[in-house]
N, C-alpha and C positions, 0 to 999 in steps of 0.2 A: 621710718617710713612704713614699717609693718608693726602693728601693735601686738603685744603679748596677750595670750589668752589668760583669763583669770585663773589663778591657781597653778599656772604653769611655772616651770623652773625659772623662766626669764622674768616673770612678774614678781618673784620673791627677792630680786636683787636689791641689795642695800648699797647706796652710794658710798664709795670710799673703802669698801671691803675688798681684800684680795681674793678671798674665797667666798662664794655666794651660796654655799650649801652647808647644811648641818650633817653630821655623821648619821643622824636619824632621818635625813631626807629620804622620802620613799623612793624617788627616782634613783638617787645615788645608791641606796641599799639594793634596789632591784638590779642596777647595772653591776655592782660589785659582786653580789652573791650569785647572780645569774651567770656572769662571766666565769666564776669559779666552778659552778655546777656544770656548765656546758664544757668547760675545760676538762672536767673529770670524764665526761662522756667521750670527748674527742680523743683524749690521751690516756684513758684508763689503762690500756694495754701497755703503753710506754711507762706508766707510773708503777705498775705492779709486776713488770718483767724487766729483765736486764738484757738489752740487746747491745752487744759490744764487739766490734771488729774495726778494722781500718784504724783511724787515728785514735779512737777511744780505747782500743785494746792496748795501745802503747801508753796512753796517758791516763790510765786508771787512777794513778796516785800523784798526778801533778797537773798543772794548768795548761800544758802544751807550750808552743812557742810564744814568747811574750815580747821581749825587747827587740829581737831581730825582726819582728813583724810590726814594730812601731806601737806595740800595745803595752806601754809602760805601766798604765794603771791596772791592767790585768796582772802584771807582775806584783804590784803593790797589794791588790786584793788577795792574791794567792798567799802572799806573805802574811797579811792580816789574819786570814783564816787559820793558817798554821799557828800563829801566835795566840789567837783566841782559844782554839780548841786543843792545841798542843799535840796534834796527831797527824798533821800533814793534810794534803788535799785528796779527796775521794770522789769518784764518779758514782753518785748515788741517785738512782732513778726516782724514788718516792719523795725524798726530801728536796732534792734539787728541782724536780719537776713541779712540786707544789709551790715552792718558792717562786719559780718562774711564772706560774699561773697567777699567783697573787700580784706579781709585778705588772702583769698585763691588766688585771682587774683595776689596780690603782691607776694605771695610765688611762684606761677607758673612762674612769670617773673624772679625771682631770680634763679630758677632752670634752666630756659631756658638759661640764661646768663652763669651760673656756668658750666653747662654741654655742652655748645656750641652747642645746638640743632640747626641745620642748616636749616631745612625745616620748614617754618612757619606752615604748616598743622600739623606737629607733635607736635610743642610746643602748638598750639591751642588745640589739642586733649588732651595733658597732663593737661592743665588748666581745660578743660571741665570735664574730669574724676575726677580730684581732687575736683571740686565743686559739682559734682553729686554723689560722693562716698557715700554709705549708712550711713557712720558715720555722715556726715553732716545732712542727713535726720533724723537720730536718735536724734541728738542734737536739731532739731526743736521741738521735743517733750519735751525738757528740756531747754526751752528758758531762764530760769532764770540764767543759767550758760553758755549758748552758746557763747555769745560775748567774755567772758573771756577765754574760752577754745580755740576759734579760734584765738584770739590774741596770746595765748601761742603757737599755731601752727606756726603763722607767726614769732614770736620771735625765735622759735627753728630753723626755716628754715634760718632766717637771721643770727643767731648765727653760724650755720653750714657753711653758705656762708663766714662769716668772718674768721672762723677757716681755711677754705681752701684757701681763696683768699688774705686776709689781711696780710700785712707784719709788720707794726709797732707793738710794744709790747702793746701799749695802745689799739689797735684794738683787739688784741687777748684777752686782759683782759676784754674788753667790751663784747666779744663773750662769755667768761666764765660766766660773770654776767648775760647776757641775757639768756643763757641756764639754769642757776640755777633758775632764776625767772620763766622760762617756766615750768621747772619741778615742781616748787613750786605752779604753777597754776593747772597743770594736768600732772601727772607723765607719762601718756600713750604716750606722744609725744617723749620720750627718744629714741625710735627706729629711728626717723628721724635724730637725732644727730649722730647716729652710721652709718646709711646706706648712707647718703649723702656724707660724706667724703670718704667712701669706693668707691662709684661710681666715685667720682672726681679723686681719685687715679688711678682707672682703666683707666679713660680717659687719664691721663697724661702718664701712662705707654704705652698706645697703640698709642699715637700720637707723643711722643718725645723720643729721645735717653736718657735713664735714667742712671745716675750714681747710683749704689746701695747705696753709702754713702748718696747721696742727698735724695733718697727715704726713707731710714731709719731715717734720720734727720727729714724730713717732717712728717713721720708717728709718730715719738716720740713726736713732738710738738702737733700733733692732739690728741694723747692719753693723753698727759699732760693737754691739754685744757678740754677734756671730763672728766678726773678725777677731775680736778679743779672745774668744774661745779657741779659735784656730791658732792664734799667736801663742796663747798659753800652752796649748797642746804641743805645738812644734818646739817651743822652748824647753818644756819638760822632757819631750822626747830626746832632744839633743843632749840634755843634761844626763839622762840615764844611759844613752849610748856611749857618751864619753866616760862616765863613771865606771861602767862595766866593760869598756873596751869592746863594744859589739857593733857590727855593721848591719844595716838593713839588708834583708834578703830580697831577691828579685821576684818572689811569689806574688802574682797578681799585680805586678808593677809597684810594689811597696817601696822599692828603692828609688822611685821617681817622685815620691810624694813631697819631698822637700825642694823639688825643682819648681821654679816659677815661670818656666818657659811657656808662653801662651800657646805655641803650636801643639803642646802636649794635650791641651784641654779644649781649645776652640773647635777642633774638628769633631769632638765627641758630642757637642751640644746638639747637633742634628740627630745623632743616634738617640739621645734622650727623648727628643720630641717624637721621633718615629716610633720608639717603643711605647710611648704613651698612647698615640692615636692608632698606629698600625703595628701592634706587637708581633714580632717574629715568633714562630712556633718552636722556640728553644727554651731559653731560661724563663721568660715570662709564662710560657705554657706550663712550666712546673708549678707556677703559682695559680694557674687557672685550669686545673685538670677537668676532664670530662666536659659537661655542658657549661661549666663555670666560665669557660672562655667566651661563649656566646652571651651569657648573662652579663659579663663585664662589658661587652660591646654594647649591649642594650643600655646599661647604666651610663656609658659614655655618651650615647645618643641623647638620653634624657638630660644629662649634665649640660650638653651643648645647648639644647633647647631652653632649659631653665636659666642657664647663664645669660643667654641672649635676652630672655624675658626680663631678667633682673636688671640688666644694663639699660634696656629701653624704659623700664619703669622708673629707674633712678634718673635717667636722662630727662624725663619730663619735669623733674623738680630741681635737678642740679646737674648741669652738663659736665662740670668739672669733675664731680664725683663719678659720673658715668665713664668719663675718660680714664680716671684712675682705676675703676673697676676693670676696664678692658686691659690695662697694663697688668694688673694683678692676675687676671685669668690667663693672660699669655705667659706669665712667669710660673704659674702653678705647675704645669707639666714638667718644667725643668726642675722645680724643687722636689717633686715626688720621685723623679727618675734621675736625680743628680748622681747616683751611683755610677751611671753610664758616663758621666763626665770625669768622675774620680778615677775610673779604671776602664781599660778597653777589654778586660777579661773579667766578666761578671758571672758568678754562679748563684744558685738559688738562695743560699743562706745570706747573701748580701742584699736581698731585695725587700726587706721589711718596709721600706719607704713606700712601696706600692699600696700599702694599706690606706694611705691617704687619698687614693682614688675613691675608695668606698666611703671614706669620711666626707668627701666632697658631695657625693651622691646623697648621703644621708642628710647633710646640712641643707642642700638645695631642696630636697623633697619635703623636709620638715618645715621649710619656710613657705612653701607654695600652698596656699589655701584658697582655691577658687571659690567664688561666691555661690554658685548653685550647689545645694546640699548634696544632690545625687552625684555630682562630679567630684566633690570633695571626698565623699565616701568611696567612690570608685578609685580615685587616686590613692587613698590610704590603703585600700584593699590590695591593689596591684603592687604598691611599694612593699607592703608587708609580705606578699607572696614572693616577690623577687628576693627580698632579704632573707626570708625564712628558708627558701630553697637553697640560697647560697650558704647559709649556716649549716644546713643539713648535709649538703654536698661536701663541704669542707670537712665536717666531722666524719663523714663516710670515707672520704679519701684518706684521712689520717688513720683510720682503723685498717684500711686496706694496706697502707704502708707498714703498719705494725704486723699485720698478718704475713706479709711477704718476709719481713725480717725474722719472724718466728720460724717459718718454714726453712728459710735459708740457713739460719743459725743451727737449727737442729740437724739439717742435712750435712752441714760442714762438720759439726761435732761427730756425727756418725762416720763420715768419711775418714777423718783423722784418727778416730778410735779404731777403725778397721785397719788403717795403715800401721798403727802402733801394734796391733795384735799380729799382723803379718810379719813385722820386723822382729818381734819378740819370739815368734814361733819358728824362726829360721834356724836351721841346724847350725850349732856352734855359737848361738847368741850368748853374750855375756853383757851384763848391764854396765860394765866399766868401759866397753868399747865405744869410741866416738862414732857418730853417724855422719856420713858425708852425703848431703843432698845435692845432686847434680841437676842442672837445667831448672833452677828455681823460677817459678812464675810460668812454667810451661806444662802444668798438669793437664792432661787430656784424658778424662775417663768417660767413655761413652755410656756407661751404665748410670751416670748421674742424671737425675730427673729435674728438668727445669719447668717451672709452672708458667707456661706461656701466657695464661690469662692475666698474669701480673706484670708482664713485660712493659705494659704501658706506663708503669710507675718509673719516672726518671728523676725523681727528687734526690738531691744529694743525700747520701746515707742509705738510700734504698734503690739505687739505680743499677745494681749489678745483677747479672745472671749468676747461677750457682757456680759456673766455671770461673767467672772473674772473681767471685767471692772467695773461693779457695785459693786463687792465685794472687790475692791481694798482697801488697808488700808486707803486710803485717800477719801473714799466714803462720809464721813460726810462733810469735807470742800468742796468737789465737790458739794454736794447738797446745802450747804449754799451759795456758791459763784455763781453757775450757775442757781440755782432755787430760791435763796433768802429765803430759808426756814431754819431758825435757832431757833428751839424751846428751851426753857430753859432746862438745864441739871439737872438731879435729884441729890439730896444730899445723903450723906451716910446713913441717917436714912431711906429714901425711899428704897434704894438698899438693905438694911438689912432686910426689911419686905415684900419682894415680895412674892406673893402667888405661889403655884405650877402651872407650865404651861404644865404639861405632857399631859393633855387633850385639850390644847388650840391649835387651828389650826395654821398653818404657813402661813405667808404672801405670796401671796395676797388673801388667802382664806377668806371667810366670817367668822368673829369672831376673826381674827388675830389681830385686833385693838380694844382695850377696853379702855374706859374712866372710870377710878376708881375715888375714892373720891378726891384724891389730886395728881394724876398723870395720864398719858396716857401710856398704855402698847402696844408695837408693837413687835410681836413675829416673827422673821425672820425664 
């Protein structure tokens, strides 16, 4: 229905080929290297510094919770890394970060080819937003698991690509296995598997004369592949749970994912649609900080207008195809926000599927070429302005997150270093004495400085004030690894004979650290 411009990516398509581009294709090269370079600007501070507290300080040398979270493939990947390098798992900012950025660049190239994005500027913008999206920034705060998660994202994108484009049965089977392994690494990428085929089907219906029978056949194959991936994931998950005698934990409702009770999921469908059209200012706001929230609403309004135009234009030639387009556009918000169906407790790191909202905007605006030249140029300029501002704001927000992490980590190191000096300078101190810390998690030091200007950052991994930072459940390993202070821990006999501390001052007040006969007491 719409013709491809000469020399465009779409015009170079060769029938029967799974991949329509060369590695030397200019647009693919621009998208790949542009995404990597923009990723360096957005995450340079995270790549060249080590920010580690909370979960990451505990998991510096392992992959975190795997089987108990239903992430059996994460367990396998951690084992494979250990077997390959022979030295265990490490939370490495530069190597893990660069690997993750390359995974995003690869995925952006796949989407560029699959969706036939014709204008290089738009495919570059897609890659830049994908790599600067706050989910990536949040994962830099959890580097111990970041490379595995972003590999899972690339696997899911490639799986969706194969489901849509591949014809041989073995390629479809490979797609099912890849998708199952991706879910087994991190379940939150499932929305990509749902939304990418939906957008691909929208593209086919809008550009080709479709036989309804062919459409339903293709849709049935896609659904079978997705269901097959879920069945494979669940079967493998049950195998690993039984083999290692592990039970799923209740975190984020993971222990309910093997339940097929409709009441668990049907009530959440409305939440998925509401968060697409009228997002609440909580988790989605973490993904649309500053004025990005309003830019995302502007994109949505444009999406609605262009989708309606596309349906009407298609309806003039084929009403059946127009009806199918309406169905696909209605399902698309559910696919993007399917994470809200999967769980009723959603945090920022689970929302990478929201990137497909931007992909829809880019695809629609790329397809709209009004006839008056002045209008076409105006549309292109406005779209480039919106996408350029979005890219720059995301990168700016990423750097603000790292700035906050840098200040807080340095202040926490200073705090625990001063506490170590106070303990060691106490009269009667001996390094063999165990230290008893009372009222853990209740440190209240009025001299600590909080940077109020950065309190607007609520992204997972960067959402704490300095008071909550030093009161994190991982405060002790933080102190041990960043300050080198690891005093002996008391035994049960000492803990059972502690004196009353009702009249004892609280740290850092004078008298809050006392050296007893066989231990040191610190009252937080």
